[in-house]
C-alpha positions in Angstrom: 16.8 -3.5 1.4 15.4 0.0 1.1 15.5 1.9 -1.8 15.5 5.7 -2.6 13.0 7.2 -4.6 15.7 9.3 -6.6 16.9 7.7 -9.6 18.0 8.0 -13.5 18.3 5.5 -16.0 19.3 5.6 -20.0 19.3 2.9 -22.9 20.0 3.8 -26.0 20.0 1.1 -29.0 19.7 1.4 -33.1 18.0 -1.3 -34.8 17.9 -1.7 -38.7 14.5 0.2 -38.8 14.5 2.9 -36.3 16.7 4.7 -33.3 15.2 4.3 -29.9 16.1 6.3 -26.4 14.4 6.1 -23.1 15.3 8.2 -20.2 13.7 7.5 -16.5 14.3 9.8 -13.6 12.3 10.0 -10.4 12.2 12.4 -7.4 10.3 11.8 -3.9 6.7 11.8 -4.0 4.1 10.7 -1.6 2.6 8.5 -4.3 3.6 6.8 -8.0 3.0 9.8 -10.5 4.0 9.0 -13.9 4.4 11.6 -16.9 5.7 10.8 -20.2 7.1 12.6 -23.0 6.9 11.0 -26.5 7.0 11.9 -30.2 3.5 12.9 -31.2 2.7 9.9 -33.4 3.7 7.5 -30.6 1.4 8.7 -27.7 -0.3 5.4 -27.6 2.9 4.2 -25.6 2.4 6.4 -22.9 0.0 4.0 -20.8 2.0 1.0 -21.8 4.8 2.7 -20.2 3.2 3.5 -17.0 2.1 -0.1 -16.5 5.3 -1.3 -17.3 7.6 0.7 -14.6 4.4 0.4 -12.0 5.6 -3.3 -11.8 9.2 -1.9 -10.0 8.1 1.3 -8.8 5.8 2.1 -6.2 6.0 5.8 -5.2 8.0 8.8 -6.6 7.5 11.3 -9.0 8.7 9.3 -12.4 9.1 11.2 -15.8 9.9 9.2 -19.1 11.5 10.7 -22.0 11.6 8.5 -25.2 13.1 9.5 -28.5 12.3 7.5 -31.5 14.0 8.3 -35.3 12.9 6.0 -37.9 15.6 5.2 -40.5 15.3 7.1 -43.7 12.6 5.1 -46.0 11.7 2.3 -43.6 8.1 3.8 -43.0 7.8 5.2 -46.9 6.9 3.1 -50.0 8.1 4.6 -53.3 5.3 4.1 -56.3 5.5 5.0 -59.7 2.5 6.9 -61.2 3.0 4.3 -64.6 -0.5 6.1 -66.0 1.2 9.7 -66.1 4.7 8.2 -67.1 2.7 6.5 -70.4 1.0 10.0 -71.0 4.1 11.9 -70.7 5.6 8.9 -73.4 3.0 9.0 -75.4 2.8 13.0 -75.7 6.7 12.9 -76.3 6.3 10.5 -79.2 3.8 12.4 -80.7 5.8 15.7 -80.4 8.8 13.8 -81.9 7.2 12.6 -85.0 5.5 16.3 -85.7 8.9 17.9 -85.4 10.5 15.3 -86.9 13.1 14.3 -84.2 14.5 11.1 -83.2 12.9 9.0 -80.7 15.9 8.9 -78.0 13.7 8.2 -75.1 15.3 6.3 -72.9 13.6 5.0 -68.6 16.3 6.9 -66.8 14.9 9.9 -68.7 11.0 9.2 -68.5 11.8 8.8 -64.6 13.2 12.3 -64.5 9.9 14.0 -65.4 7.5 15.5 -62.7 5.3 13.7 -60.3 6.3 10.1 -61.8 7.3 9.3 -58.0 4.5 9.3 -55.4 6.1 8.6 -51.7 3.4 6.8 -49.5 3.7 6.7 -46.0 3.3 2.9 -44.6 1.4 3.0 -41.2 3.6 1.3 -38.4 2.8 -1.8 -36.5 1.9 -0.6 -33.1 2.9 -3.8 -31.7 6.0 -3.9 -32.8 7.1 -0.6 -32.1 5.8 -1.3 -28.6 8.1 -4.2 -28.4 11.0 -2.6 -29.8 10.5 0.4 -27.5 9.7 -1.9 -24.1 12.9 -4.0 -24.7 15.0 -0.5 -24.5 12.6 0.9 -21.6 13.2 -2.5 -19.6 17.0 -1.9 -20.1 16.4 1.8 -18.8 14.4 0.5 -16.0 17.5 -1.9 -14.9 20.0 0.8 -14.7 17.1 3.3 -12.8 16.5 0.9 -10.2 20.4 -0.1 -9.7 20.7 3.5 -9.3 17.7 3.5 -6.3 19.5 0.4 -4.6 22.8 2.3 -4.6 21.3 5.4 -2.8 19.2 3.2 -0.7 22.0 1.5 0.8 23.8 4.8 1.7 20.7 5.8 3.6 20.5 2.4 5.1 23.9 2.9 6.7 22.8 6.1 7.7 19.8 5.6 9.4 21.5 2.5 11.2 23.9 4.2 12.7 21.2 6.6 14.3 19.3 3.9 15.2 22.0 2.6 17.1 22.7 5.8 19.1 18.9 6.0 19.8 19.4 2.4 21.5 22.5 3.4 23.3 20.7 6.2 25.0 17.9 4.3 25.7 20.1 2.1 27.5 21.5 5.1 29.4 18.0 6.2 30.3 16.9 2.9 31.6 20.3 3.0 33.9 19.8 6.4 35.0 16.1 6.5 35.5 15.5 4.2 38.6 18.1 6.5 40.7 16.6 9.7 39.1 13.2 8.8 40.4 14.4 7.3 43.7 16.1 10.7 44.3 13.3 12.5 43.6 11.3 10.4 46.1 13.6 11.2 48.1 13.4 15.1 47.8 9.9 15.0 47.7 9.5 13.2 51.1 11.8 15.2 52.8 10.3 18.6 51.1 6.9 17.4 52.3 8.0 16.6 56.0 9.8 19.8 56.4 6.7 21.5 55.4 4.6 20.0 57.9 7.1 20.0 60.5 5.7 18.4 64.0 2.4 18.1 63.2 0.7 14.6 63.7 0.5 13.1 60.3 -0.2 9.8 58.6 3.4 9.1 57.4 2.1 6.2 55.6 -0.1 8.5 53.7 2.6 10.4 53.0 4.8 7.7 51.5 1.9 6.6 49.8 1.4 10.1 48.0 4.9 10.9 47.5 5.0 7.3 45.5 2.1 8.0 43.4 3.5 11.1 42.3 7.3 10.2 41.7 5.4 7.1 39.5 4.7 10.0 36.8 8.0 10.5 36.6 9.1 7.2 35.6 10.1 6.4 32.1 10.3 2.7 31.7 7.2 2.3 29.3 8.4 4.7 27.2 11.8 3.2 27.0 10.0 -0.3 26.3 7.8 0.9 23.5 11.2 2.7 22.4 13.1 -0.3 21.9 9.9 -1.9 20.1 9.9 0.7 17.8 13.6 0.6 17.0 13.3 -3.2 16.6 10.3 -2.6 14.0 12.3 0.1 12.1 15.1 -2.4 11.8 13.1 -5.0 10.5 11.2 -2.6 7.5 14.8 -1.4 6.1 15.6 -4.9 5.8 12.1 -5.5 4.0 12.4 -6.2 0.0 8.9 -4.4 0.3 8.3 -0.7 -0.4 7.8 0.8 3.2 8.6 4.4 3.4 5.1 5.3 4.7 5.4 2.6 7.5 8.7 4.4 8.6 7.1 7.9 8.5 4.7 6.5 11.1 7.4 4.7 13.3 9.3 8.3 13.3 6.2 10.1 14.7 6.2 7.4 17.3 9.9 7.5 17.7 9.4 11.3 18.5 6.2 11.0 20.6 7.5 8.5 23.2 11.0 10.5 23.6 9.2 13.9 23.6 7.2 12.2 26.9 10.3 11.1 28.4 11.7 14.8 28.2 8.6 16.0 29.7 8.8 13.6 32.7 12.6 13.7 33.4 13.6 15.4 36.8 17.3 15.0 35.6 19.8 17.2 33.7 21.5 14.4 32.1 18.3 12.5 31.0 17.3 16.2 29.1 20.4 16.0 27.7 19.8 12.8 26.0 16.3 13.4 25.2 17.9 16.9 23.1 20.5 14.2 21.2 17.8 11.7 20.5 15.1 14.4 18.8 18.1 15.4 16.8 19.1 12.0 15.6 15.4 11.4 15.1 14.9 14.8 13.1 18.1 13.3 10.8 16.4 9.9 10.4 13.0 11.8 9.2 14.9 13.8 6.6 16.4 10.4 5.3 13.1 8.4 5.1 11.5 11.0 3.0 13.1 9.7 -0.4 12.6 5.8 0.9 9.8 4.3 -1.4 
């Protein structure tokens, strides 16, 4: 089943160490174009995300946004500057002896002194971070693909109905074309006879020339090719593979054959059918611009 190139998916997970949110959005594009917005410290995630999404997305302009909030203290280690604390302690006790003061120093008082604590930032494990982000991204990707599938189903129904119309129109042209060609032959033959009057002519030669000329107005080859293209179109939109580019080519072929019928048509009713067919083909073209 065809999928739309437009989609959106979001997932948010909070763990003991961090909060992660991933958003995936896309619009139609001829190729797979990827861009990511990740926190500056996590730029190494960009290529990993690009490869992950490329497994499920072959076409479209895709943008991924990643937000990572580390829980307070998770990526930091508190260290006590023991040497500095000992220096404070010795200095205070010496001062107490000199000033004849009671030594009432306690651990809590020492720890209140400046620069006793040092906060050391811990280097994060990139593989651990990627494993967490990947799990969130996969969930967002599931929702993203689901939306593409839903949009694709709507497009499928619309395109199928238009293909039905084209097939019906081709059937009408096939029914009317022989009688139109025969009527054209008769009119042409009568006109030639009228023009030549009673002159001595080779009637068989006239008949042959009329037949050759009228053959140029026959559209049976075009209708056969149209039916073939429509059948191929149906096969492609039922395929599980990305088919957008192939459909674009087929639409051009549908339009080419229809234009040829229009240029050959010598009948108003067929001309009107051709106009309606071209309108439906153009609507199909608009739809497939957004098919993966």
